[in-house]
C-alpha positions as CSV (number, residue, x, y, z in Angstrom):
1,X,2.1,-4.9,-26.7
2,X,5.4,-6.8,-26.5
3,X,8.5,-4.9,-25.4
4,X,11.8,-5.3,-27.3
5,X,13.3,-7.1,-24.3
6,X,10.3,-9.4,-24.0
7,X,10.5,-10.2,-27.7
8,X,14.2,-11.2,-27.3
9,X,13.2,-13.5,-24.4
10,X,10.4,-15.1,-26.4
11,X,12.8,-15.8,-29.3
12,X,15.3,-17.4,-27.0
13,X,12.6,-19.4,-25.1
14,X,11.0,-20.7,-28.3
15,X,14.3,-21.8,-29.8
16,X,15.5,-23.3,-26.5
17,X,12.3,-25.3,-26.2
18,X,12.5,-26.7,-29.7
19,X,16.2,-27.6,-29.2
20,X,15.3,-29.3,-25.9
21,X,12.7,-31.4,-27.8
22,X,15.5,-32.5,-30.2
23,X,14.2,-30.4,-33.1
24,X,16.3,-28.7,-35.8
25,X,15.6,-25.0,-35.6
26,X,15.4,-22.7,-38.5
27,X,14.9,-19.1,-37.2
28,X,12.8,-17.3,-39.8
29,X,13.4,-13.6,-39.1
30,X,10.2,-12.1,-40.5
31,X,10.5,-8.4,-41.5
32,X,14.2,-8.6,-40.8
33,X,15.3,-6.1,-43.5
34,X,12.6,-3.6,-42.5
35,X,13.6,-4.0,-38.9
36,X,17.3,-3.7,-39.8
37,X,16.6,-0.4,-41.6
38,X,14.7,0.9,-38.5
39,X,17.2,-0.4,-35.9
40,X,20.1,-2.5,-37.1
41,X,21.4,-3.2,-33.6
42,X,18.1,-4.6,-32.4
43,X,17.6,-6.6,-35.6
44,X,21.0,-8.2,-35.1
45,X,20.2,-8.8,-31.4
46,X,17.2,-10.9,-32.4
47,X,19.5,-13.1,-34.5
48,X,21.9,-13.4,-31.5
49,X,19.0,-14.4,-29.2
50,X,18.1,-17.2,-31.6
51,X,21.7,-18.4,-32.1
52,X,22.6,-18.3,-28.4
53,X,19.5,-20.4,-27.7
54,X,20.6,-23.0,-30.2
55,X,19.1,-22.2,-33.6
56,X,20.7,-24.2,-36.5
57,X,20.0,-21.7,-39.3
58,X,19.0,-18.1,-39.8
59,X,16.6,-17.1,-42.5
60,X,16.5,-13.4,-43.3
61,X,13.2,-12.2,-44.7
62,X,12.4,-9.3,-47.0
63,X,8.8,-9.7,-46.1
64,X,7.5,-6.6,-47.8
65,X,9.7,-7.1,-50.9
66,X,10.9,-3.5,-50.7
67,X,14.7,-3.7,-50.4
68,X,17.2,-3.1,-53.3
69,X,19.8,-5.8,-54.2
70,X,22.6,-3.5,-52.9
71,X,20.9,-3.2,-49.5
72,X,20.3,-7.0,-49.3
73,X,23.9,-7.7,-50.2
74,X,25.3,-5.3,-47.6
75,X,23.1,-6.5,-44.8
76,X,23.7,-10.2,-45.6
77,X,27.4,-9.5,-45.5
78,X,27.0,-7.9,-42.1
79,X,25.1,-10.9,-40.8
80,X,27.5,-13.4,-42.2
81,X,30.4,-11.5,-40.7
82,X,28.7,-11.5,-37.3
83,X,27.7,-15.2,-37.5
84,X,30.5,-16.7,-39.6
85,X,29.7,-20.4,-38.8
86,X,26.0,-20.1,-39.2
87,X,24.1,-21.1,-42.4
88,X,22.1,-18.1,-43.5
89,X,19.1,-18.4,-45.9
90,X,17.1,-15.7,-47.7
91,X,13.4,-15.3,-48.1
92,X,12.5,-12.6,-50.6
93,X,9.3,-11.3,-52.1
94,X,8.7,-9.9,-55.5
95,X,6.5,-7.0,-54.6
96,X,8.8,-4.5,-56.5
97,X,10.0,-7.0,-59.1
98,X,13.3,-7.6,-57.3
99,X,12.7,-10.9,-55.6
100,X,15.1,-12.9,-57.8
101,X,17.7,-10.1,-58.0
102,X,17.6,-9.9,-54.2
103,X,18.0,-13.6,-53.8
104,X,21.0,-13.6,-56.1
105,X,22.5,-10.5,-54.3
106,X,22.2,-12.4,-51.0
């Protein structure tokens, strides 16, 4: 099992490796919204680890498709405030019929 600290190191190491290789890095934060609901501080720290290591973009994923548009909008605002110069993308799923609404809310 991977510890939270080890996960942050692996994120940073992966991004740094790709940047060193001259690659553009899109950090796709799978299960971001579920993780944010469980521990918002840690979820944001995963994004920080990616950005500090050189990620070009952040993509926030509603992997289970279970968030409401109001939740998506609030969380995306928080991320954009924390990373004002970063391009932020959204990856929604339509499990609850809200995929398009969540993408628009973002």
